[in-house]
N, C-alpha and C positions, 0 to 999 in steps of 0.2 A: 607505735611509738618508736622514735629514733633513740637508740640506746648506745652509749659508749661504755664498753666494759673494760675495767682495769683490775687485773688480778690473775692468779694462777689456777683458781677453781673454775676451769673452763667448762665443766659440766653445767654450771649455772648459766653461763652465756648461751650454751646450746639449748637449755630449757626455755630461755626467753625467746630465742629465735623460733623454736618449735611452736610457741604459743602465738606467733604472729608478729612479734616485735622485730623491728629492723635493726640489725647490729651494724652501726655505721663506723665504728672504730674499735680496735682491740689492742690493748696494751697488756701483754702477758709475760713479758721478760723483764723482771726487775733489774735495776742497775746493780753493778758490783757493790757488795755489802761487806762490812767487817764482821758481820755476825758469825757465830760459831758454825763449824762445818756441818753440824747436824741440821741446822736450818737450811744451809745451801743444798744439802743432799735432799731435803724435803722438796725444795723448789725444783731441782732437777728431776726428781722422781715424778712430780706432778706434771711437768711438761712432757715427760716420756709417756705418761698415761693418756694425756690429751694433747697431742702435738698441735702447736699453733698453726703449722702449715696445713694440716688436715682440716682444722676448724675453719680457717680462712677459705680453703677451697670449697668446703661444703656450704658455707653461709655467705660467702662473698664479702667478708668483713676485712677491710684493710688493716694490716698490722702496723702499729707505730712503735718503734723501738724507743725505750726509755733511756736515752743517753743524756744530752743536755736538757735539764728540766724545762727551761723556758721554751725550748724548741718543741719538745713533744707535747707540752700542754697546749701551745698554740695550734699545733697540727690537729690535736684532738678536738679543740673547740671550733676549728674551721670546718669540721664535719657537721656542725650545728646539731648536736644531740639535744633531745628533750630532757634527758636525765643521764647521769653517770651512775653506773652500778659498780661497786668495788667489792671484791671477795678474794682474800688471800694475797694482799699486798703488804710488804714488810714495813711500810712507813706511812706517815700521815700524808694525805694528798694535798697538793697546793690549794690554797683557798680559792683560786680562780675556778677550780672545778666544782666547788661546792656552791658558788653563788651565781655564776654566769649561765649555766643551763636553766631553762625556765622552771623545771621541776627539781632543781638542785641535784644532790648526790645522795645515794643510799649505800650504806655499808652492810655487808652480811657478816656478822661476827659470831663465831661458834662458842658462845658462852651465855650464861644467864646474866646479862647486864643488869645492874652495874658491876657485878662480880667479874673478876678476871679480865679487866681491860688490858690491852697490850698486845704484843706481836705473836705470842704463843699461848693462847688461852687454854687450848685442849691439854697441853702438857701440864699446866698448873691445876686444871680440874682433876685430871687423873691422879696426879701426884698427891693431891689433898685427900684422895679417897672418897670424893663426892659421888653420890649415887644418882644424881639428877643433874642434867645440864640443859641447854637450850640453844636454839638458833635465833639470834636477835637481828632483826632488820631495823636499822636506825638511820635517821637523817644525819649526815655528816656536818660537823661544825669545826671550828678551829681547835677545839679541845678533843684529844684523841679518844675515840670510842665513847663519847659522852653526850652525843646528840639525842633528841627525842626518839623514843622507840615507836616504830610503826606497827610491828608485829613481833611476837616472841612465841616460839613453838618449843615446848618442853619435850624431853625424852629421857629415858632411863639410861644410866651408865651401869653396866654389869660388872661384877667382881672380876670376870675374866677378860674384860675389855682392855685393849691397849690404846695408846694415843691414836694409832693408825685406824683401828676399827671405830673409835668414837668419831674421828674426823670424817670417815667415809659415811657414817650414819648422818652426821650433820650436813654433809653436802647433799645427800639424797633428800633430806627434809627441805633444804634450801631450794633445790630444784623444783620440788613439788609446790612450794609456796611463793616463790619469787614472781611468777606471772600475776598472781592475784594482788600482790603488794603493789606492783606497778599500776594495775587497774585502779586501785584506790588512790594512788598518787594522782592519776590522770583526772579522776572525777572529784578530787578534793575531799574524800571521805576517810583519809588516813588519820588515825587518832592522835598521833604525836604526843605520846605519854612521856613526860619529863622523867629523867632518871633520878633516883633518890641518892643524893651524894653521900648521905650518912651510911649507906650500905656499899659504897664503891670500894673496889680494890684494884690495884694496878701492879702487874708484875712485868719485869723486863724479859728479854730472851734469857734462857737459862745459862748460867756461867759454869765454868769447870767445877766449881765447888758445889753447885746445885746438883750436879750429875753424879757425885760420889755415892757409892753403894757400900754399906757397912753391915755385915752379918751380925754385928752386935746390937743392931736395932731389933725391935720386935718383928716377927715375921710379917704381920699385916702391913707395917710401915715399909718394910723392904719390898714387899710385893707391889705396893703402890708406886714406889720409886722405879722399880724395874719396868713395869708396864707403861709408865709415863714416858719412858725412853724409846719404846719399841713402836715401829720398826726402824725409824730414821736415825736413831742414835744407838747403835748396836751395843749389847752388853756381852763382855767376854769373860769366860771362866778360865782362870789360870791355876795350874798345879805343877810346879817345877817347869819342865820343858813342855808340858801339855797345855794346849790352848784351844778353846772351842767357843763358838758362838752360843749364847743362851737363847733358846727359842721361846721360853715362857716359864711361868711359875704359878703355883697353887698353894695357898695357905693350908697347913696340915694340922691335925689335932694332936699329933704325937708330941709328948713333952720329953724333956731331957734334963740332965745335970752336967753337961759337958761344956767345953769352951766353944763359944760361937765361932762359926767357920768350919767346924769339923763335920764330917759326913757321918750320919747315924743310921744309914740304911738305904735301900734301893726299892723302888716300886715300879716295875715295868721299865718304861723309857725314862723315868724320873729318878733322881737321886735326892735323898732327904738331907737338907742342910740345917744344922743347928743354928738357931738365931737367939737373939737376946730375950731375957725374961723367961727362959725355958721353953720358948716356942720353936717351931720348925717350919720349914718351907720346902715344898717339892719343886725342884727345878729341872727343866728338860733341856738337854744339850743337843747340838746338831750331830754329834758323834759320841759313841760310848766313852765313858770315863774309865781309864785303866783301873782294874780291881785293887791295885796296890795303893791307890790314892786315898788318903784319909782326911785331907784338908784342902780347901780351895779358897781363892780370893776372887772378887768380882771387880771388874773395871769397865 
Protein backbone atom coordinates (compact mmCIF):
# COMPACT_ATOMS: atom_id res chain seq x y z
CA UNK A 1 0.00 0.00 0.00
CA UNK A 2 1.21 3.52 -0.81
CA UNK A 3 1.26 5.46 2.46
CA UNK A 4 1.76 9.17 3.10
CA UNK A 5 2.77 9.79 6.72
CA UNK A 6 2.10 13.08 8.53
CA UNK A 7 3.39 13.53 12.07
CA UNK A 8 6.29 13.37 14.48
CA UNK A 9 5.80 9.80 15.74
CA UNK A 10 8.22 8.50 13.12
CA UNK A 11 8.50 5.07 14.73
CA UNK A 12 5.01 4.34 13.39
CA UNK A 13 6.06 5.25 9.86
CA UNK A 14 9.04 2.91 10.20
CA UNK A 15 6.77 0.08 11.41
CA UNK A 16 4.56 0.45 8.35
CA UNK A 17 7.56 0.35 6.02
CA UNK A 18 8.90 -2.72 7.82
CA UNK A 19 5.55 -4.43 7.21
CA UNK A 20 5.92 -3.93 3.47
CA UNK A 21 3.99 -0.71 2.90
CA UNK A 22 5.58 1.88 0.62
CA UNK A 23 6.16 5.25 2.27
CA UNK A 24 5.64 7.68 -0.62
CA UNK A 25 5.69 10.95 1.36
CA UNK A 26 6.75 12.12 4.80
CA UNK A 27 5.63 15.35 6.46
CA UNK A 28 7.30 15.38 9.86
CA UNK A 29 8.16 19.00 10.58
CA UNK A 30 5.13 20.96 11.82
CA UNK A 31 4.92 24.63 10.85
CA UNK A 32 5.69 27.30 13.44
CA UNK A 33 3.06 27.24 16.18
CA UNK A 34 2.07 29.67 18.93
CA UNK A 35 1.68 26.72 21.31
CA UNK A 36 3.44 26.73 24.69
CA UNK A 37 7.16 26.01 24.81
CA UNK A 38 6.55 22.59 26.35
CA UNK A 39 4.81 21.42 23.20
CA UNK A 40 7.58 22.82 20.99
CA UNK A 41 10.18 21.03 23.14
CA UNK A 42 8.24 17.77 22.74
CA UNK A 43 8.31 18.11 18.95
CA UNK A 44 12.03 18.94 18.90
CA UNK A 45 12.79 15.99 21.18
CA UNK A 46 10.79 13.60 19.02
CA UNK A 47 12.60 14.73 15.89
CA UNK A 48 15.94 14.22 17.65
CA UNK A 49 14.98 10.66 18.63
CA UNK A 50 13.87 9.78 15.10
CA UNK A 51 15.61 12.13 12.69
CA UNK A 52 13.69 12.83 9.51
CA UNK A 53 16.85 12.62 7.44
CA UNK A 54 17.74 9.15 8.73
CA UNK A 55 14.26 7.80 8.12
CA UNK A 56 14.20 9.22 4.61
CA UNK A 57 17.60 7.69 3.88
CA UNK A 58 16.54 4.29 5.20
CA UNK A 59 13.13 4.13 3.58
CA UNK A 60 13.48 6.33 0.53
CA UNK A 61 10.58 8.50 1.64
CA UNK A 62 10.65 12.03 0.18
CA UNK A 63 10.21 14.66 2.86
CA UNK A 64 7.74 17.47 2.28
CA UNK A 65 8.14 20.61 4.38
CA UNK A 66 4.92 21.94 5.90
CA UNK A 67 5.20 25.59 4.96
CA UNK A 68 2.43 26.97 2.74
CA UNK A 69 -0.51 24.63 3.40
CA UNK A 70 -1.89 24.56 -0.13
CA UNK A 71 1.55 23.80 -1.52
CA UNK A 72 2.51 20.93 0.77
CA UNK A 73 -0.93 19.34 0.55
CA UNK A 74 -0.78 19.29 -3.24
CA UNK A 75 2.77 17.94 -3.19
CA UNK A 76 1.68 15.14 -0.88
CA UNK A 77 -1.36 14.27 -3.00
CA UNK A 78 0.77 14.30 -6.15
CA UNK A 79 2.52 11.23 -4.72
CA UNK A 80 -0.80 9.37 -5.13
CA UNK A 81 -1.03 7.77 -1.68
CA UNK A 82 -3.66 5.12 -1.06
CA UNK A 83 -4.01 6.37 2.51
CA UNK A 84 -2.72 9.13 4.77
CA UNK A 85 -1.59 8.08 8.25
CA UNK A 86 -1.32 10.84 10.87
CA UNK A 87 0.36 10.51 14.27
CA UNK A 88 1.63 13.38 16.39
CA UNK A 89 0.50 16.36 14.31
CA UNK A 90 -0.45 19.51 16.25
CA UNK A 91 -3.51 20.57 14.25
CA UNK A 92 -6.39 19.30 12.11
CA UNK A 93 -5.35 18.09 8.65
CA UNK A 94 -6.80 19.87 5.59
CA UNK A 95 -9.95 18.14 4.38
CA UNK A 96 -8.36 17.29 1.02
CA UNK A 97 -6.14 14.77 2.77
CA UNK A 98 -9.09 12.96 4.31
CA UNK A 99 -11.23 12.64 1.16
CA UNK A 100 -8.96 12.44 -1.89
CA UNK A 101 -6.83 9.35 -1.09
CA UNK A 102 -8.83 6.20 -2.01
CA UNK A 103 -8.73 4.86 1.56
CA UNK A 104 -8.98 8.26 3.25
CA UNK A 105 -6.91 9.17 6.31
CA UNK A 106 -6.28 7.43 9.61
CA UNK A 107 -5.22 9.21 12.80
CA UNK A 108 -3.37 7.49 15.65
CA UNK A 109 -4.59 9.15 18.85
CA UNK A 110 -3.09 8.25 22.27
CA UNK A 111 -6.26 8.25 24.35
CA UNK A 112 -9.42 6.22 24.89
CA UNK A 113 -11.57 8.14 22.44
CA UNK A 114 -13.98 9.82 22.72
CA UNK A 115 -12.21 10.92 25.92
CA UNK A 116 -9.41 13.45 25.68
CA UNK A 117 -9.78 14.71 22.17
CA UNK A 118 -7.33 17.46 21.37
CA UNK A 119 -3.61 18.11 20.84
CA UNK A 120 -2.17 16.83 24.15
CA UNK A 121 -4.28 13.87 25.32
CA UNK A 122 -1.54 12.12 27.30
CA UNK A 123 -0.99 15.19 29.49
CA UNK A 124 -4.69 15.31 30.39
CA UNK A 125 -4.92 11.54 30.94
CA UNK A 126 -2.05 11.55 33.43
CA UNK A 127 -3.15 14.80 35.05
CA UNK A 128 -6.59 13.29 35.73
CA UNK A 129 -5.01 10.33 37.52
CA UNK A 130 -6.60 7.83 35.13
CA UNK A 131 -5.30 4.27 35.43
CA UNK A 132 -6.21 3.13 31.93
CA UNK A 133 -5.69 4.66 28.51
CA UNK A 134 -5.69 3.46 24.91
CA UNK A 135 -4.31 3.93 21.43
CA UNK A 136 -7.20 4.77 19.12
CA UNK A 137 -6.97 4.39 15.34
CA UNK A 138 -9.80 6.38 13.80
CA UNK A 139 -10.86 7.64 10.42
CA UNK A 140 -10.27 11.36 10.06
CA UNK A 141 -13.20 13.68 9.40
CA UNK A 142 -13.68 17.45 9.51
CA UNK A 143 -14.37 17.20 13.26
CA UNK A 144 -11.16 16.93 15.31
CA UNK A 145 -10.54 13.40 16.68
CA UNK A 146 -14.20 12.52 16.18
CA UNK A 147 -14.18 10.07 13.27
CA UNK A 148 -15.22 6.40 13.46
CA UNK A 149 -12.82 4.19 15.42
CA UNK A 150 -11.15 1.40 13.46
CA UNK A 151 -9.29 -0.14 16.39
CA UNK A 152 -8.71 0.74 20.04
CA UNK A 153 -6.02 -0.96 22.11
CA UNK A 154 -6.17 -0.42 25.88
CA UNK A 155 -3.23 -0.36 28.28
CA UNK A 156 -2.63 0.38 31.96
CA UNK A 157 -1.27 3.67 33.28
CA UNK A 158 0.82 3.09 36.38
CA UNK A 159 1.03 5.39 39.39
CA UNK A 160 4.70 6.07 38.66
CA UNK A 161 4.16 6.77 34.94
CA UNK A 162 4.93 10.19 33.54
CA UNK A 163 3.55 11.72 30.39
CA UNK A 164 6.75 10.64 28.65
CA UNK A 165 6.54 6.98 29.68
CA UNK A 166 2.85 6.75 28.76
CA UNK A 167 3.54 8.30 25.36
CA UNK A 168 6.36 5.86 24.66
CA UNK A 169 4.11 2.92 25.59
CA UNK A 170 1.39 4.25 23.31
CA UNK A 171 3.84 4.59 20.40
CA UNK A 172 5.07 1.02 20.90
CA UNK A 173 1.47 -0.24 20.83
CA UNK A 174 0.72 1.84 17.74
CA UNK A 175 3.75 0.39 15.94
CA UNK A 176 2.58 -3.14 16.71
CA UNK A 177 -0.99 -2.59 15.48
CA UNK A 178 -0.71 -0.04 12.64
CA UNK A 179 0.14 -2.58 9.90
CA UNK A 180 -2.92 -4.74 10.64
CA UNK A 181 -5.13 -1.63 10.73
CA UNK A 182 -4.07 -0.78 7.18
CA UNK A 183 -4.69 -4.37 6.08
CA UNK A 184 -8.28 -4.10 7.27
CA UNK A 185 -8.67 -0.80 5.46
CA UNK A 186 -7.42 -2.38 2.25
CA UNK A 187 -9.80 -5.35 2.39
CA UNK A 188 -12.77 -3.32 3.68
CA UNK A 189 -13.12 -5.14 7.01
CA UNK A 190 -12.41 -2.18 9.32
CA UNK A 191 -15.37 -1.86 11.74
CA UNK A 192 -15.80 1.97 11.73
CA UNK A 193 -17.35 2.26 15.18
CA UNK A 194 -18.99 5.65 15.69
CA UNK A 195 -17.85 7.53 18.78
CA UNK A 196 -20.33 8.17 21.57
CA UNK A 197 -20.62 11.95 21.70
CA UNK A 198 -22.25 11.81 25.14
CA UNK A 199 -18.91 10.50 26.51
CA UNK A 200 -16.68 12.92 24.60
CA UNK A 201 -14.27 15.39 26.17
CA UNK A 202 -11.93 17.85 24.52
CA UNK A 203 -9.01 19.69 26.10
CA UNK A 204 -6.71 22.33 24.57
CA UNK A 205 -2.97 22.53 24.93
CA UNK A 206 -2.21 23.21 28.60
CA UNK A 207 -2.04 26.88 29.49
CA UNK A 208 0.25 28.47 32.05
CA UNK A 209 -2.52 28.25 34.66
CA UNK A 210 -2.96 24.52 33.96
CA UNK A 211 0.71 23.94 34.79
CA UNK A 212 0.62 25.55 38.26
CA UNK A 213 1.73 23.26 41.11
CA UNK A 214 0.47 23.93 44.64
CA UNK A 215 1.69 21.97 47.72
CA UNK A 216 -1.61 22.94 49.33
CA UNK A 217 -3.29 20.30 47.18
CA UNK A 218 -3.58 16.71 48.45
CA UNK A 219 -0.44 14.73 47.63
CA UNK A 220 -2.18 12.44 45.11
CA UNK A 221 -3.39 15.42 43.10
CA UNK A 222 -0.01 17.13 43.18
CA UNK A 223 1.71 13.90 42.14
CA UNK A 224 -0.57 13.58 39.09
CA UNK A 225 0.06 17.19 38.09
CA UNK A 226 3.83 16.74 38.40
CA UNK A 227 4.07 13.55 36.36
CA UNK A 228 1.76 14.98 33.68
CA UNK A 229 4.41 17.63 33.04
CA UNK A 230 7.42 15.33 32.85
CA UNK A 231 9.70 15.23 30.99
CA UNK A 232 8.93 17.93 28.42
CA UNK A 233 7.70 20.58 30.86
CA UNK A 234 10.35 20.51 33.64
CA UNK A 235 9.35 21.07 37.26
CA UNK A 236 11.75 23.24 39.28
CA UNK A 237 12.19 23.28 43.04
CA UNK A 238 13.04 26.68 44.56
CA UNK A 239 14.26 27.50 48.06
CA UNK A 240 15.85 30.92 48.33
CA UNK A 241 18.85 30.92 45.99
CA UNK A 242 18.64 27.14 45.57
CA UNK A 243 17.13 25.82 42.35
CA UNK A 244 17.03 22.24 41.08
CA UNK A 245 15.05 20.14 38.66
CA UNK A 246 12.52 17.73 40.14
CA UNK A 247 13.05 14.23 38.73
CA UNK A 248 10.01 12.47 40.15
CA UNK A 249 7.56 12.05 43.00
CA UNK A 250 5.90 9.28 45.03
CA UNK A 251 2.81 9.63 47.26
CA UNK A 252 3.74 8.85 50.88
CA UNK A 253 1.69 7.50 53.80
CA UNK A 254 3.23 9.90 56.33
CA UNK A 255 0.72 12.35 57.81
CA UNK A 256 1.44 15.74 59.36
CA UNK A 257 -0.02 18.88 60.92
CA UNK A 258 2.27 21.50 59.43
CA UNK A 259 1.83 24.12 56.73
CA UNK A 260 1.93 22.66 53.19
CA UNK A 261 5.19 23.38 51.40
CA UNK A 262 7.34 22.59 54.44
CA UNK A 263 9.77 19.68 54.47
CA UNK A 264 9.03 17.05 57.09
CA UNK A 265 11.82 14.58 56.52
CA UNK A 266 14.16 12.86 54.10
CA UNK A 267 14.24 9.32 52.73
CA UNK A 268 17.38 8.47 50.78
CA UNK A 269 17.43 10.57 47.60
CA UNK A 270 13.92 11.89 48.37
CA UNK A 271 12.70 14.74 50.55
CA UNK A 272 9.27 14.52 52.17
CA UNK A 273 7.02 17.47 51.28
CA UNK A 274 4.01 18.40 53.39
CA UNK A 275 0.90 18.69 51.21
CA UNK A 276 -2.75 19.56 51.77
CA UNK A 277 -5.17 17.61 53.97
CA UNK A 278 -2.31 16.27 56.09
CA UNK A 279 -0.84 14.24 53.21
CA UNK A 280 2.79 14.12 52.09
CA UNK A 281 4.74 13.54 48.90
CA UNK A 282 8.26 12.22 48.38
CA UNK A 283 10.06 14.27 45.74
CA UNK A 284 13.42 13.49 44.16
CA UNK A 285 15.73 16.28 42.99
CA UNK A 286 18.59 16.28 40.52
CA UNK A 287 20.97 17.42 43.30
CA UNK A 288 20.87 17.38 47.09
CA UNK A 289 18.83 19.97 48.91
CA UNK A 290 20.82 21.94 51.53
CA UNK A 291 20.10 20.64 55.03
CA UNK A 292 19.15 24.12 56.23
CA UNK A 293 16.20 24.32 53.82
CA UNK A 294 12.84 23.85 55.54
CA UNK A 295 10.38 24.99 52.85
CA UNK A 296 10.25 24.80 49.05
CA UNK A 297 8.10 26.01 46.16
CA UNK A 298 7.40 24.24 42.87
CA UNK A 299 7.31 25.98 39.49
